[in-house]
PyMOL Python script that loads the backbone (N, CA, C, O; Angstrom):
from pymol import cmd

cmd.read_pdbstr("""\
ATOM      1  N   UNK A   1    -134.440 -48.042 207.549  1.00  0.00           N
ATOM      2  CA  UNK A   1    -135.527 -47.043 207.497  1.00  0.00           C
ATOM      3  C   UNK A   1    -135.946 -46.940 205.972  1.00  0.00           C
ATOM      4  O   UNK A   1    -135.133 -47.012 205.051  1.00  0.00           O
ATOM      5  N   UNK A   2    -137.250 -46.771 205.823  1.00  0.00           N
ATOM      6  CA  UNK A   2    -137.749 -46.811 204.464  1.00  0.00           C
ATOM      7  C   UNK A   2    -138.550 -45.491 204.316  1.00  0.00           C
ATOM      8  O   UNK A   2    -139.298 -45.163 205.238  1.00  0.00           O
ATOM      9  N   UNK A   3    -138.440 -44.736 203.239  1.00  0.00           N
ATOM     10  CA  UNK A   3    -139.180 -43.626 202.960  1.00  0.00           C
ATOM     11  C   UNK A   3    -139.643 -43.580 201.504  1.00  0.00           C
ATOM     12  O   UNK A   3    -139.036 -44.196 200.628  1.00  0.00           O
ATOM     13  N   UNK A   4    -140.669 -42.880 201.274  1.00  0.00           N
ATOM     14  CA  UNK A   4    -141.211 -42.755 199.854  1.00  0.00           C
ATOM     15  C   UNK A   4    -141.001 -41.399 199.322  1.00  0.00           C
ATOM     16  O   UNK A   4    -141.052 -40.391 200.028  1.00  0.00           O
ATOM     17  N   UNK A   5    -140.763 -41.401 198.053  1.00  0.00           N
ATOM     18  CA  UNK A   5    -140.642 -40.167 197.266  1.00  0.00           C
ATOM     19  C   UNK A   5    -142.017 -39.601 196.711  1.00  0.00           C
ATOM     20  O   UNK A   5    -143.087 -40.187 196.876  1.00  0.00           O
ATOM     21  N   UNK A   6    -141.891 -38.544 196.119  1.00  0.00           N
ATOM     22  CA  UNK A   6    -143.089 -37.952 195.639  1.00  0.00           C
ATOM     23  C   UNK A   6    -143.526 -38.646 194.262  1.00  0.00           C
ATOM     24  O   UNK A   6    -142.635 -39.089 193.536  1.00  0.00           O
ATOM     25  N   UNK A   7    -144.759 -38.745 193.911  1.00  0.00           N
ATOM     26  CA  UNK A   7    -145.099 -39.202 192.608  1.00  0.00           C
ATOM     27  C   UNK A   7    -144.950 -38.032 191.585  1.00  0.00           C
ATOM     28  O   UNK A   7    -145.592 -36.983 191.649  1.00  0.00           O
ATOM     29  N   UNK A   8    -144.019 -38.345 190.631  1.00  0.00           N
ATOM     30  CA  UNK A   8    -143.728 -37.285 189.515  1.00  0.00           C
ATOM     31  C   UNK A   8    -144.250 -37.691 188.276  1.00  0.00           C
ATOM     32  O   UNK A   8    -143.957 -38.793 187.813  1.00  0.00           O
ATOM     33  N   UNK A   9    -145.075 -36.823 187.635  1.00  0.00           N
ATOM     34  CA  UNK A   9    -145.717 -37.250 186.350  1.00  0.00           C
ATOM     35  C   UNK A   9    -144.952 -36.590 185.248  1.00  0.00           C
ATOM     36  O   UNK A   9    -144.380 -35.508 185.378  1.00  0.00           O
ATOM     37  N   UNK A  10    -144.978 -37.364 184.065  1.00  0.00           N
ATOM     38  CA  UNK A  10    -144.542 -36.808 182.818  1.00  0.00           C
ATOM     39  C   UNK A  10    -145.490 -37.326 181.718  1.00  0.00           C
ATOM     40  O   UNK A  10    -146.420 -38.075 182.015  1.00  0.00           O
ATOM     41  N   UNK A  11    -145.275 -36.955 180.523  1.00  0.00           N
ATOM     42  CA  UNK A  11    -146.292 -37.379 179.501  1.00  0.00           C
ATOM     43  C   UNK A  11    -146.099 -38.887 179.211  1.00  0.00           C
ATOM     44  O   UNK A  11    -146.858 -39.465 178.434  1.00  0.00           O
ATOM     45  N   UNK A  12    -145.088 -39.520 179.832  1.00  0.00           N
ATOM     46  CA  UNK A  12    -144.947 -41.025 179.607  1.00  0.00           C
ATOM     47  C   UNK A  12    -145.450 -41.908 180.884  1.00  0.00           C
ATOM     48  O   UNK A  12    -145.465 -43.139 180.860  1.00  0.00           O
ATOM     49  N   UNK A  13    -145.838 -41.167 181.939  1.00  0.00           N
ATOM     50  CA  UNK A  13    -146.439 -41.798 182.997  1.00  0.00           C
ATOM     51  C   UNK A  13    -145.858 -41.254 184.322  1.00  0.00           C
ATOM     52  O   UNK A  13    -145.073 -40.306 184.284  1.00  0.00           O
ATOM     53  N   UNK A  14    -146.209 -41.810 185.463  1.00  0.00           N
ATOM     54  CA  UNK A  14    -145.886 -41.356 186.658  1.00  0.00           C
ATOM     55  C   UNK A  14    -144.786 -42.281 187.326  1.00  0.00           C
ATOM     56  O   UNK A  14    -144.855 -43.505 187.213  1.00  0.00           O
ATOM     57  N   UNK A  15    -143.782 -41.662 188.016  1.00  0.00           N
ATOM     58  CA  UNK A  15    -142.721 -42.431 188.607  1.00  0.00           C
ATOM     59  C   UNK A  15    -142.713 -42.099 190.124  1.00  0.00           C
ATOM     60  O   UNK A  15    -142.750 -40.935 190.522  1.00  0.00           O
ATOM     61  N   UNK A  16    -142.666 -43.109 190.905  1.00  0.00           N
ATOM     62  CA  UNK A  16    -142.587 -42.823 192.367  1.00  0.00           C
ATOM     63  C   UNK A  16    -141.751 -44.026 192.989  1.00  0.00           C
ATOM     64  O   UNK A  16    -141.988 -45.201 192.710  1.00  0.00           O
ATOM     65  N   UNK A  17    -140.802 -43.636 193.814  1.00  0.00           N
ATOM     66  CA  UNK A  17    -139.915 -44.659 194.415  1.00  0.00           C
ATOM     67  C   UNK A  17    -139.992 -44.673 195.921  1.00  0.00           C
ATOM     68  O   UNK A  17    -140.437 -43.723 196.566  1.00  0.00           O
ATOM     69  N   UNK A  18    -139.512 -45.858 196.486  1.00  0.00           N
ATOM     70  CA  UNK A  18    -139.548 -45.996 197.823  1.00  0.00           C
ATOM     71  C   UNK A  18    -138.042 -46.381 198.103  1.00  0.00           C
ATOM     72  O   UNK A  18    -137.502 -47.223 197.386  1.00  0.00           O
ATOM     73  N   UNK A  19    -137.407 -45.818 199.061  1.00  0.00           N
ATOM     74  CA  UNK A  19    -135.996 -46.146 199.276  1.00  0.00           C
ATOM     75  C   UNK A  19    -135.814 -46.729 200.676  1.00  0.00           C
ATOM     76  O   UNK A  19    -136.523 -46.326 201.598  1.00  0.00           O
ATOM     77  N   UNK A  20    -134.883 -47.667 200.860  1.00  0.00           N
ATOM     78  CA  UNK A  20    -134.496 -48.251 202.113  1.00  0.00           C
ATOM     79  C   UNK A  20    -132.965 -47.914 202.365  1.00  0.00           C
ATOM     80  O   UNK A  20    -132.086 -48.047 201.514  1.00  0.00           O
ATOM     81  N   UNK A  21    -132.791 -47.482 203.595  1.00  0.00           N
ATOM     82  CA  UNK A  21    -131.542 -47.129 204.175  1.00  0.00           C
ATOM     83  C   UNK A  21    -131.132 -48.236 205.218  1.00  0.00           C
ATOM     84  O   UNK A  21    -131.962 -48.686 206.008  1.00  0.00           O
ATOM     85  N   UNK A  22    -130.013 -48.598 205.195  1.00  0.00           N
ATOM     86  CA  UNK A  22    -129.411 -49.456 206.327  1.00  0.00           C
ATOM     87  C   UNK A  22    -128.315 -48.629 206.775  1.00  0.00           C
ATOM     88  O   UNK A  22    -127.324 -48.396 206.084  1.00  0.00           O
ATOM     89  N   UNK A  23    -128.525 -48.155 208.036  1.00  0.00           N
ATOM     90  CA  UNK A  23    -127.612 -47.215 208.617  1.00  0.00           C
ATOM     91  C   UNK A  23    -127.771 -45.921 207.713  1.00  0.00           C
ATOM     92  O   UNK A  23    -128.844 -45.419 207.379  1.00  0.00           O
ATOM     93  N   UNK A  24    -126.484 -45.472 207.376  1.00  0.00           N
ATOM     94  CA  UNK A  24    -126.397 -44.278 206.396  1.00  0.00           C
ATOM     95  C   UNK A  24    -126.507 -44.672 204.956  1.00  0.00           C
ATOM     96  O   UNK A  24    -126.631 -43.805 204.091  1.00  0.00           O
ATOM     97  N   UNK A  25    -126.467 -45.948 204.667  1.00  0.00           N
ATOM     98  CA  UNK A  25    -126.380 -46.360 203.315  1.00  0.00           C
ATOM     99  C   UNK A  25    -127.650 -46.540 202.576  1.00  0.00           C
ATOM    100  O   UNK A  25    -128.547 -47.132 203.175  1.00  0.00           O
ATOM    101  N   UNK A  26    -127.875 -46.114 201.339  1.00  0.00           N
ATOM    102  CA  UNK A  26    -128.941 -46.337 200.567  1.00  0.00           C
ATOM    103  C   UNK A  26    -128.818 -47.809 199.995  1.00  0.00           C
ATOM    104  O   UNK A  26    -127.958 -48.068 199.154  1.00  0.00           O
ATOM    105  N   UNK A  27    -129.643 -48.711 200.442  1.00  0.00           N
ATOM    106  CA  UNK A  27    -129.413 -50.092 200.071  1.00  0.00           C
ATOM    107  C   UNK A  27    -130.402 -50.740 199.153  1.00  0.00           C
ATOM    108  O   UNK A  27    -130.149 -51.807 198.593  1.00  0.00           O
ATOM    109  N   UNK A  28    -131.619 -50.042 198.988  1.00  0.00           N
ATOM    110  CA  UNK A  28    -132.595 -50.472 198.037  1.00  0.00           C
ATOM    111  C   UNK A  28    -133.515 -49.378 197.539  1.00  0.00           C
ATOM    112  O   UNK A  28    -133.785 -48.411 198.251  1.00  0.00           O
ATOM    113  N   UNK A  29    -133.989 -49.528 196.333  1.00  0.00           N
ATOM    114  CA  UNK A  29    -134.892 -48.636 195.706  1.00  0.00           C
ATOM    115  C   UNK A  29    -135.967 -49.507 195.034  1.00  0.00           C
ATOM    116  O   UNK A  29    -135.708 -50.405 194.233  1.00  0.00           O
ATOM    117  N   UNK A  30    -137.186 -49.158 195.435  1.00  0.00           N
ATOM    118  CA  UNK A  30    -138.382 -49.942 194.814  1.00  0.00           C
ATOM    119  C   UNK A  30    -139.165 -48.964 194.149  1.00  0.00           C
ATOM    120  O   UNK A  30    -139.396 -47.854 194.630  1.00  0.00           O
ATOM    121  N   UNK A  31    -139.622 -49.407 192.924  1.00  0.00           N
ATOM    122  CA  UNK A  31    -140.577 -48.671 192.211  1.00  0.00           C
ATOM    123  C   UNK A  31    -141.991 -48.850 192.599  1.00  0.00           C
ATOM    124  O   UNK A  31    -142.536 -49.947 192.482  1.00  0.00           O
ATOM    125  N   UNK A  32    -142.653 -47.726 193.093  1.00  0.00           N
ATOM    126  CA  UNK A  32    -144.047 -47.824 193.485  1.00  0.00           C
ATOM    127  C   UNK A  32    -144.912 -47.585 192.329  1.00  0.00           C
ATOM    128  O   UNK A  32    -145.964 -48.213 192.212  1.00  0.00           O
ATOM    129  N   UNK A  33    -144.529 -46.697 191.450  1.00  0.00           N
ATOM    130  CA  UNK A  33    -145.252 -46.400 190.261  1.00  0.00           C
ATOM    131  C   UNK A  33    -144.135 -46.192 189.126  1.00  0.00           C
ATOM    132  O   UNK A  33    -143.044 -45.694 189.400  1.00  0.00           O
ATOM    133  N   UNK A  34    -144.470 -46.590 187.893  1.00  0.00           N
ATOM    134  CA  UNK A  34    -143.640 -46.537 186.808  1.00  0.00           C
ATOM    135  C   UNK A  34    -144.250 -46.615 185.489  1.00  0.00           C
ATOM    136  O   UNK A  34    -145.155 -47.436 185.342  1.00  0.00           O
ATOM    137  N   UNK A  35    -143.880 -45.861 184.470  1.00  0.00           N
ATOM    138  CA  UNK A  35    -144.325 -46.108 183.095  1.00  0.00           C
ATOM    139  C   UNK A  35    -144.022 -47.616 182.631  1.00  0.00           C
ATOM    140  O   UNK A  35    -142.961 -48.187 182.883  1.00  0.00           O
ATOM    141  N   UNK A  36    -144.991 -48.134 181.987  1.00  0.00           N
ATOM    142  CA  UNK A  36    -144.717 -49.613 181.592  1.00  0.00           C
ATOM    143  C   UNK A  36    -144.542 -49.837 180.145  1.00  0.00           C
ATOM    144  O   UNK A  36    -144.945 -50.875 179.620  1.00  0.00           O
ATOM    145  N   UNK A  37    -143.917 -48.838 179.439  1.00  0.00           N
ATOM    146  CA  UNK A  37    -143.714 -49.098 177.994  1.00  0.00           C
ATOM    147  C   UNK A  37    -142.604 -48.194 177.545  1.00  0.00           C
ATOM    148  O   UNK A  37    -142.261 -47.243 178.247  1.00  0.00           O
ATOM    149  N   UNK A  38    -142.058 -48.452 176.445  1.00  0.00           N
ATOM    150  CA  UNK A  38    -141.079 -47.639 175.732  1.00  0.00           C
ATOM    151  C   UNK A  38    -139.650 -47.831 176.427  1.00  0.00           C
ATOM    152  O   UNK A  38    -139.307 -48.900 176.933  1.00  0.00           O
ATOM    153  N   UNK A  39    -138.929 -46.792 176.402  1.00  0.00           N
ATOM    154  CA  UNK A  39    -137.496 -46.744 176.883  1.00  0.00           C
ATOM    155  C   UNK A  39    -137.555 -46.810 178.368  1.00  0.00           C
ATOM    156  O   UNK A  39    -136.579 -47.285 178.950  1.00  0.00           O
ATOM    157  N   UNK A  40    -138.586 -46.389 179.060  1.00  0.00           N
ATOM    158  CA  UNK A  40    -138.604 -46.511 180.451  1.00  0.00           C
ATOM    159  C   UNK A  40    -138.440 -47.783 180.976  1.00  0.00           C
ATOM    160  O   UNK A  40    -137.901 -47.906 182.076  1.00  0.00           O
ATOM    161  N   UNK A  41    -138.841 -48.787 180.330  1.00  0.00           N
ATOM    162  CA  UNK A  41    -138.604 -50.161 180.790  1.00  0.00           C
ATOM    163  C   UNK A  41    -137.156 -50.544 180.954  1.00  0.00           C
ATOM    164  O   UNK A  41    -136.761 -51.218 181.905  1.00  0.00           O
ATOM    165  N   UNK A  42    -136.416 -50.110 180.038  1.00  0.00           N
ATOM    166  CA  UNK A  42    -134.882 -50.321 180.183  1.00  0.00           C
ATOM    167  C   UNK A  42    -134.225 -49.255 180.916  1.00  0.00           C
ATOM    168  O   UNK A  42    -133.180 -49.553 181.495  1.00  0.00           O
ATOM    169  N   UNK A  43    -134.651 -48.078 180.991  1.00  0.00           N
ATOM    170  CA  UNK A  43    -134.092 -46.992 181.723  1.00  0.00           C
ATOM    171  C   UNK A  43    -134.094 -47.177 183.223  1.00  0.00           C
ATOM    172  O   UNK A  43    -133.060 -47.044 183.878  1.00  0.00           O
ATOM    173  N   UNK A  44    -135.258 -47.483 183.766  1.00  0.00           N
ATOM    174  CA  UNK A  44    -135.548 -47.562 185.126  1.00  0.00           C
ATOM    175  C   UNK A  44    -134.513 -48.458 185.994  1.00  0.00           C
ATOM    176  O   UNK A  44    -134.019 -48.061 187.050  1.00  0.00           O
ATOM    177  N   UNK A  45    -134.260 -49.678 185.426  1.00  0.00           N
ATOM    178  CA  UNK A  45    -133.265 -50.560 186.190  1.00  0.00           C
ATOM    179  C   UNK A  45    -131.855 -49.897 186.159  1.00  0.00           C
ATOM    180  O   UNK A  45    -131.121 -49.949 187.145  1.00  0.00           O
ATOM    181  N   UNK A  46    -131.531 -49.334 185.119  1.00  0.00           N
ATOM    182  CA  UNK A  46    -130.261 -48.568 184.992  1.00  0.00           C
ATOM    183  C   UNK A  46    -130.105 -47.346 185.969  1.00  0.00           C
ATOM    184  O   UNK A  46    -129.034 -47.080 186.516  1.00  0.00           O
ATOM    185  N   UNK A  47    -131.220 -46.650 186.137  1.00  0.00           N
ATOM    186  CA  UNK A  47    -131.274 -45.464 187.050  1.00  0.00           C
ATOM    187  C   UNK A  47    -131.112 -46.095 188.476  1.00  0.00           C
ATOM    188  O   UNK A  47    -130.346 -45.558 189.276  1.00  0.00           O
ATOM    189  N   UNK A  48    -131.784 -47.170 188.798  1.00  0.00           N
ATOM    190  CA  UNK A  48    -131.648 -47.692 190.090  1.00  0.00           C
ATOM    191  C   UNK A  48    -130.340 -48.098 190.419  1.00  0.00           C
ATOM    192  O   UNK A  48    -129.828 -47.773 191.490  1.00  0.00           O
ATOM    193  N   UNK A  49    -129.703 -48.853 189.491  1.00  0.00           N
ATOM    194  CA  UNK A  49    -128.290 -49.317 189.751  1.00  0.00           C
ATOM    195  C   UNK A  49    -127.355 -48.099 190.022  1.00  0.00           C
ATOM    196  O   UNK A  49    -126.569 -48.103 190.969  1.00  0.00           O
ATOM    197  N   UNK A  50    -127.473 -47.043 189.142  1.00  0.00           N
ATOM    198  CA  UNK A  50    -126.570 -45.907 189.198  1.00  0.00           C
ATOM    199  C   UNK A  50    -126.748 -45.086 190.442  1.00  0.00           C
ATOM    200  O   UNK A  50    -125.793 -44.491 190.942  1.00  0.00           O
ATOM    201  N   UNK A  51    -128.068 -45.043 190.995  1.00  0.00           N
ATOM    202  CA  UNK A  51    -128.440 -44.357 192.216  1.00  0.00           C
ATOM    203  C   UNK A  51    -127.804 -45.039 193.419  1.00  0.00           C
ATOM    204  O   UNK A  51    -127.199 -44.387 194.271  1.00  0.00           O
ATOM    205  N   UNK A  52    -127.947 -46.342 193.477  1.00  0.00           N
ATOM    206  CA  UNK A  52    -127.386 -47.093 194.497  1.00  0.00           C
ATOM    207  C   UNK A  52    -125.809 -47.053 194.628  1.00  0.00           C
ATOM    208  O   UNK A  52    -125.225 -46.956 195.707  1.00  0.00           O
ATOM    209  N   UNK A  53    -125.211 -47.138 193.422  1.00  0.00           N
ATOM    210  CA  UNK A  53    -123.710 -46.795 193.288  1.00  0.00           C
ATOM    211  C   UNK A  53    -123.301 -45.426 193.800  1.00  0.00           C
ATOM    212  O   UNK A  53    -122.371 -45.267 194.590  1.00  0.00           O
ATOM    213  N   UNK A  54    -124.071 -44.413 193.290  1.00  0.00           N
ATOM    214  CA  UNK A  54    -123.719 -42.960 193.766  1.00  0.00           C
ATOM    215  C   UNK A  54    -124.111 -42.604 195.170  1.00  0.00           C
ATOM    216  O   UNK A  54    -123.603 -41.662 195.779  1.00  0.00           O
ATOM    217  N   UNK A  55    -125.062 -43.419 195.673  1.00  0.00           N
ATOM    218  CA  UNK A  55    -125.597 -43.200 197.020  1.00  0.00           C
ATOM    219  C   UNK A  55    -126.312 -41.809 196.973  1.00  0.00           C
ATOM    220  O   UNK A  55    -126.327 -41.073 197.959  1.00  0.00           O
ATOM    221  N   UNK A  56    -126.875 -41.498 195.844  1.00  0.00           N
ATOM    222  CA  UNK A  56    -127.614 -40.166 195.792  1.00  0.00           C
ATOM    223  C   UNK A  56    -128.430 -40.162 194.540  1.00  0.00           C
ATOM    224  O   UNK A  56    -128.400 -41.111 193.758  1.00  0.00           O
ATOM    225  N   UNK A  57    -129.225 -38.997 194.332  1.00  0.00           N
ATOM    226  CA  UNK A  57    -130.082 -38.799 193.141  1.00  0.00           C
ATOM    227  C   UNK A  57    -129.225 -38.027 192.109  1.00  0.00           C
ATOM    228  O   UNK A  57    -129.749 -37.698 191.045  1.00  0.00           O
ATOM    229  N   UNK A  58    -127.999 -37.736 192.355  1.00  0.00           N
ATOM    230  CA  UNK A  58    -127.184 -36.974 191.384  1.00  0.00           C
ATOM    231  C   UNK A  58    -126.577 -37.927 190.447  1.00  0.00           C
ATOM    232  O   UNK A  58    -125.398 -38.270 190.542  1.00  0.00           O
ATOM    233  N   UNK A  59    -127.452 -38.392 189.459  1.00  0.00           N
ATOM    234  CA  UNK A  59    -126.908 -39.397 188.444  1.00  0.00           C
ATOM    235  C   UNK A  59    -127.359 -38.773 187.065  1.00  0.00           C
ATOM    236  O   UNK A  59    -128.190 -37.868 187.000  1.00  0.00           O
ATOM    237  N   UNK A  60    -126.750 -39.326 185.990  1.00  0.00           N
ATOM    238  CA  UNK A  60    -127.044 -38.916 184.591  1.00  0.00           C
ATOM    239  C   UNK A  60    -128.454 -39.405 184.164  1.00  0.00           C
ATOM    240  O   UNK A  60    -128.927 -40.476 184.545  1.00  0.00           O
ATOM    241  N   UNK A  61    -129.066 -38.559 183.368  1.00  0.00           N
ATOM    242  CA  UNK A  61    -130.304 -39.064 182.705  1.00  0.00           C
ATOM    243  C   UNK A  61    -129.905 -40.110 181.612  1.00  0.00           C
ATOM    244  O   UNK A  61    -128.767 -40.201 181.150  1.00  0.00           O
ATOM    245  N   UNK A  62    -130.956 -40.881 181.254  1.00  0.00           N
ATOM    246  CA  UNK A  62    -130.649 -41.881 180.230  1.00  0.00           C
ATOM    247  C   UNK A  62    -131.230 -41.257 178.990  1.00  0.00           C
ATOM    248  O   UNK A  62    -132.363 -40.780 178.930  1.00  0.00           O
ATOM    249  N   UNK A  63    -130.307 -41.304 177.949  1.00  0.00           N
ATOM    250  CA  UNK A  63    -130.683 -40.773 176.582  1.00  0.00           C
ATOM    251  C   UNK A  63    -131.892 -41.639 176.032  1.00  0.00           C
ATOM    252  O   UNK A  63    -131.929 -42.869 175.987  1.00  0.00           O
ATOM    253  N   UNK A  64    -132.904 -40.721 175.610  1.00  0.00           N
ATOM    254  CA  UNK A  64    -134.026 -41.370 175.108  1.00  0.00           C
ATOM    255  C   UNK A  64    -135.144 -41.605 176.160  1.00  0.00           C
ATOM    256  O   UNK A  64    -136.274 -41.955 175.820  1.00  0.00           O
ATOM    257  N   UNK A  65    -134.796 -41.405 177.403  1.00  0.00           N
ATOM    258  CA  UNK A  65    -135.802 -41.600 178.467  1.00  0.00           C
ATOM    259  C   UNK A  65    -135.480 -40.375 179.502  1.00  0.00           C
ATOM    260  O   UNK A  65    -135.301 -40.580 180.703  1.00  0.00           O
ATOM    261  N   UNK A  66    -135.430 -39.138 178.932  1.00  0.00           N
ATOM    262  CA  UNK A  66    -134.998 -38.034 179.639  1.00  0.00           C
ATOM    263  C   UNK A  66    -136.069 -37.623 180.697  1.00  0.00           C
ATOM    264  O   UNK A  66    -135.727 -37.351 181.847  1.00  0.00           O
ATOM    265  N   UNK A  67    -137.382 -37.580 180.289  1.00  0.00           N
ATOM    266  CA  UNK A  67    -138.463 -37.204 181.166  1.00  0.00           C
ATOM    267  C   UNK A  67    -138.625 -38.345 182.215  1.00  0.00           C
ATOM    268  O   UNK A  67    -138.934 -38.013 183.360  1.00  0.00           O
ATOM    269  N   UNK A  68    -138.469 -39.470 181.963  1.00  0.00           N
ATOM    270  CA  UNK A  68    -138.657 -40.553 182.908  1.00  0.00           C
ATOM    271  C   UNK A  68    -137.455 -40.473 183.916  1.00  0.00           C
ATOM    272  O   UNK A  68    -137.652 -40.627 185.121  1.00  0.00           O
ATOM    273  N   UNK A  69    -136.157 -40.218 183.380  1.00  0.00           N
ATOM    274  CA  UNK A  69    -135.057 -40.037 184.237  1.00  0.00           C
ATOM    275  C   UNK A  69    -135.210 -38.867 185.196  1.00  0.00           C
ATOM    276  O   UNK A  69    -134.895 -38.983 186.381  1.00  0.00           O
ATOM    277  N   UNK A  70    -135.705 -37.716 184.672  1.00  0.00           N
ATOM    278  CA  UNK A  70    -135.881 -36.492 185.518  1.00  0.00           C
ATOM    279  C   UNK A  70    -136.985 -36.816 186.598  1.00  0.00           C
ATOM    280  O   UNK A  70    -136.848 -36.397 187.747  1.00  0.00           O
ATOM    281  N   UNK A  71    -138.026 -37.528 186.241  1.00  0.00           N
ATOM    282  CA  UNK A  71    -139.094 -37.788 187.262  1.00  0.00           C
ATOM    283  C   UNK A  71    -138.517 -38.769 188.323  1.00  0.00           C
ATOM    284  O   UNK A  71    -138.800 -38.606 189.510  1.00  0.00           O
ATOM    285  N   UNK A  72    -137.718 -39.776 187.918  1.00  0.00           N
ATOM    286  CA  UNK A  72    -137.124 -40.738 188.865  1.00  0.00           C
ATOM    287  C   UNK A  72    -136.274 -39.953 189.797  1.00  0.00           C
ATOM    288  O   UNK A  72    -136.377 -40.117 191.013  1.00  0.00           O
ATOM    289  N   UNK A  73    -135.516 -39.185 189.325  1.00  0.00           N
ATOM    290  CA  UNK A  73    -134.422 -38.447 190.096  1.00  0.00           C
ATOM    291  C   UNK A  73    -135.083 -37.532 191.106  1.00  0.00           C
ATOM    292  O   UNK A  73    -134.608 -37.403 192.234  1.00  0.00           O
ATOM    293  N   UNK A  74    -136.176 -36.894 190.710  1.00  0.00           N
ATOM    294  CA  UNK A  74    -136.963 -36.003 191.548  1.00  0.00           C
ATOM    295  C   UNK A  74    -137.574 -36.798 192.734  1.00  0.00           C
ATOM    296  O   UNK A  74    -137.420 -36.452 193.906  1.00  0.00           O
ATOM    297  N   UNK A  75    -138.267 -37.870 192.349  1.00  0.00           N
ATOM    298  CA  UNK A  75    -138.783 -38.751 193.345  1.00  0.00           C
ATOM    299  C   UNK A  75    -137.719 -39.201 194.321  1.00  0.00           C
ATOM    300  O   UNK A  75    -137.859 -39.099 195.539  1.00  0.00           O
ATOM    301  N   UNK A  76    -136.808 -39.630 193.818  1.00  0.00           N
ATOM    302  CA  UNK A  76    -135.599 -40.225 194.577  1.00  0.00           C
ATOM    303  C   UNK A  76    -135.079 -39.229 195.574  1.00  0.00           C
ATOM    304  O   UNK A  76    -134.868 -39.529 196.749  1.00  0.00           O
ATOM    305  N   UNK A  77    -134.866 -37.953 195.035  1.00  0.00           N
ATOM    306  CA  UNK A  77    -134.434 -36.936 195.907  1.00  0.00           C
ATOM    307  C   UNK A  77    -135.387 -36.601 197.002  1.00  0.00           C
ATOM    308  O   UNK A  77    -134.934 -36.288 198.103  1.00  0.00           O
ATOM    309  N   UNK A  78    -136.661 -36.642 196.791  1.00  0.00           N
ATOM    310  CA  UNK A  78    -137.713 -36.417 197.762  1.00  0.00           C
ATOM    311  C   UNK A  78    -137.656 -37.442 198.834  1.00  0.00           C
ATOM    312  O   UNK A  78    -137.848 -37.125 200.008  1.00  0.00           O
ATOM    313  N   UNK A  79    -137.367 -38.804 198.429  1.00  0.00           N
ATOM    314  CA  UNK A  79    -137.412 -39.907 199.365  1.00  0.00           C
ATOM    315  C   UNK A  79    -136.150 -39.757 200.236  1.00  0.00           C
ATOM    316  O   UNK A  79    -136.251 -40.026 201.433  1.00  0.00           O
ATOM    317  N   UNK A  80    -134.954 -39.343 199.725  1.00  0.00           N
ATOM    318  CA  UNK A  80    -133.700 -39.076 200.438  1.00  0.00           C
ATOM    319  C   UNK A  80    -134.013 -37.988 201.395  1.00  0.00           C
ATOM    320  O   UNK A  80    -133.679 -38.130 202.571  1.00  0.00           O
ATOM    321  N   UNK A  81    -134.636 -36.895 200.995  1.00  0.00           N
ATOM    322  CA  UNK A  81    -134.771 -35.676 201.819  1.00  0.00           C
ATOM    323  C   UNK A  81    -135.782 -36.142 203.034  1.00  0.00           C
ATOM    324  O   UNK A  81    -135.636 -35.685 204.168  1.00  0.00           O
ATOM    325  N   UNK A  82    -136.684 -36.966 202.751  1.00  0.00           N
ATOM    326  CA  UNK A  82    -137.597 -37.373 203.778  1.00  0.00           C
ATOM    327  C   UNK A  82    -136.931 -38.067 204.960  1.00  0.00           C
ATOM    328  O   UNK A  82    -137.380 -38.004 206.105  1.00  0.00           O
ATOM    329  N   UNK A  83    -135.857 -38.715 204.620  1.00  0.00           N
ATOM    330  CA  UNK A  83    -135.102 -39.478 205.702  1.00  0.00           C
ATOM    331  C   UNK A  83    -134.686 -38.535 206.707  1.00  0.00           C
ATOM    332  O   UNK A  83    -134.740 -38.805 207.907  1.00  0.00           O
ATOM    333  N   UNK A  84    -134.236 -37.340 206.213  1.00  0.00           N
ATOM    334  CA  UNK A  84    -133.580 -36.341 207.089  1.00  0.00           C
ATOM    335  C   UNK A  84    -134.724 -35.676 208.021  1.00  0.00           C
ATOM    336  O   UNK A  84    -134.440 -35.123 209.084  1.00  0.00           O
ATOM    337  N   UNK A  85    -135.923 -35.772 207.570  1.00  0.00           N
ATOM    338  CA  UNK A  85    -137.032 -35.196 208.325  1.00  0.00           C
ATOM    339  C   UNK A  85    -137.638 -36.133 209.429  1.00  0.00           C
ATOM    340  O   UNK A  85    -138.607 -35.781 210.104  1.00  0.00           O
ATOM    341  N   UNK A  86    -137.044 -37.287 209.568  1.00  0.00           N
ATOM    342  CA  UNK A  86    -137.519 -38.341 210.520  1.00  0.00           C
ATOM    343  C   UNK A  86    -136.668 -38.392 211.750  1.00  0.00           C
ATOM    344  O   UNK A  86    -136.917 -39.204 212.641  1.00  0.00           O
TER     345      UNK A  86
END
""", "prot")
cmd.dss("prot")
cmd.show_as("cartoon", "prot")
cmd.util.cbc("prot")
cmd.orient("prot")
């Protein structure tokens, strides 16, 4: 099952994710929208890795990319929540 999260804006750009579940497991996170400069470029892959390990949006923010991290986590949580509504 695949669901999309909300598009979350910050002063550095918009973040939106799509998540794929295989059974009950979160198996993939795809960026639909993402800032394309600064620390976001290095933060987003780390956030993706941590979220898949944690199987949730309850992950730490990345120092120096706090706003992007918060936008990512909010979009991710919306996508996870959308799974429950299907």
